[in-house]
N, C-alpha and C positions, 0 to 999 in steps of 0.2 A: 478233494483239498479245500482250502478256506477261501471265503469270498472277502472282498476288502470290507464289507459291512461288518464282518466278524470282530473287527478290531475297534468298531465304534464304541466310545466309551457310554454307559447306561447306567442307571441307578437300579435297573430291575434286576433282583438275584434270583428270579424264579427258575432259571434254567441250571442252577448248581454251579455257577461260574463263580470264581474268585476275582477280587481285586478290581471289580466294577466294569468288568467287560462281558459283552454277550457273546456268548459261544455257540457256534453252529455245529452240529454232530458231522465229524469227518465220515468217509465212506466207512462202511460197517467192518470191511475186512482190515482196516487198519486203526479201529477206534481205540483198541487196548494200547496202542503206542502213544495215545494222546491224553491218557490219563494225566490228572493235574499233579505230577510229581514236581519238586522243585526245580529239577534240571530241565523239565520241559517248559515251565513258566520262564524260567531265565531264558533260554533259547528263544522263546516266542517273543519275549520283550526286546531282546536285541536285534530279532527280525524286523519288528516293527519301529525300532529305533525309539521306543519309550525310555525316557531318561526320569520321569518323575510320575511314577504311579499313585493313584489316588485309592485308598482302601474305602469301601462302603460296606456297612453291614447293617441289619435291622431286626426288630423283634417286636411283635404284638404284644403288650403286657395287659392283661385283664384287670386293671386297677384304675381308678381316677388319675388325672393328669397331675394332680398336686402331689399324690403319693409317689408316683414314679419320678416325677422332676426331684422332690426332695430326697430321693433314696440316692442321689448322686451328689447332692448339696451337703447332706447330714453324714459325716463319717462314722456316726455310730450306727447308722444304717448300712452304709456303703461296705464297711468292714465285715457285714454277714456275707457277702458275694463276692468281693474283689480283693482289694488290700486289706492288710491286718492291722495297720496303724497309720493315723494322719496327725499333722501338726495343727489341724485346723478346719473349720468347714470353709466352704467355697463361697466366695463374695466378691465382686468386681475389684480388681486390682491387687488381690491376695496372693501371697506366694506361700504356698504350703509344700509340705514333704509328704509323700506317701511312702510307706514300707510294706515289703512282703517279707516279714521276718523269718519265715521257713527258708527262703532262698538267700537270706543276707543282702537284700536289694532293695534298693530306694530310687525315687523319682523326684525331682525338684520340679514342681508345678506354678505356673504363673497364669493366673486367671485374667484372660483378656476382656471378656464380656459375659453377662449373665442377664438374659432377658427371661423374666419370671414365667415360670411353667411353658416356656417356648424354645430356650435355646441356651447353651452352655459352650464357650469357646476357651480353650487353653492352649498354651504353648508348655511342652513337657520334654524331659530327657535332655541328653548332652551328646551328640548335637541335636538341637531341638526340633520337634515335629509339632504340627498343629493339629488338634483333635477338637471336633466340634459334634454336639450332640443337639440334635432337634426332636422336640417333642410334639405330637399332633393328636389331639383327642379325636377318637374315631365315634364314641359315644360316651355317654356318662361314667361307664365303667371300663373303659378300655383305651389304651394309649399307644400310639405308635413309636418307637424310639428308633431314630436313625444316627448312626455314628460314622463319622468320616475321619480318616488321618491322612494329613498330606505333609510333604517338605521332607521326604527322605533324602539322605546325603550319602554319598560315597561313590564306590565303583558299582557298575552296572549290576554285578553278581550281588554286592553286598546290599544295594537299595532293594532289589527284588526279594532276597532272603528276608529282609526285615519287614517288608510290605506283606508277605505270606504270613510272618509270624504275628504281625499286628491283626490280620485277618481273623486268624484262629483266636487269637487271644481275645478280641473284643467280641467274639461270638461266643467264646466262653463266659465272659462277663454278663451278656445278655440272658444267656440260659440260666445263669446263676441267679440273675435278677429276678426273672421269671419266675423260678422255683420259689424264692424267699418271698417275694410280694403275693403271689398267688396261692401258695400252699404253706408258707411259715417253714419251709424245709432249706436248711444250709446244705449244698451239695458239696461243698469244699472242692469245685472244679479246678480252680487256679493251683491250690495245693497239691491235688492228685495228678496234675498234667505231667508233673516231672518229679516224683518222689527221690529219686535217685540224686537230684540237685539239691536236697534239702540239706542245709547247714546243721552241724552238732550244736547242742544248745547245753 
């Protein structure tokens, strides 16, 4: 079974867990029953009475911290690996709109704080959630990017489903960022994630 420590929040994602929790392997005979399907995560959150999950994901990008930080500030770079259109660059207090034109979707973004080469904090969506990027230089040519997303609202099932979707989405963003900055390759991960949902142009 699961120990109480299994539910302790952690930022360590090395064990393959989602949503910022450390997972201990259940008995081998029942391991397949605990694969992280959406239904299992919902039941786990209910059992733990978790109302407000926090999503954490991270990636090491082998580029200087200034390049990595600027990739999220400057939409001419961000559009190569995430959204397709932006009404402006990120700066403190700014309100911008991001668009994913292939899905006919958009998000209104309010920039709450920017710390140069260190941190970006925004609120986005309706109802709004908070997204924070933290940037840490590990050496002159490598930067650890950590993203957290909090403030999900709704029923337990809806909150957990949104958190799972956020975890996957930001993981795609970081993978796309890594491919673009390190290799100059636009993987189109966001566009290819759900091609059946593309709108006609």
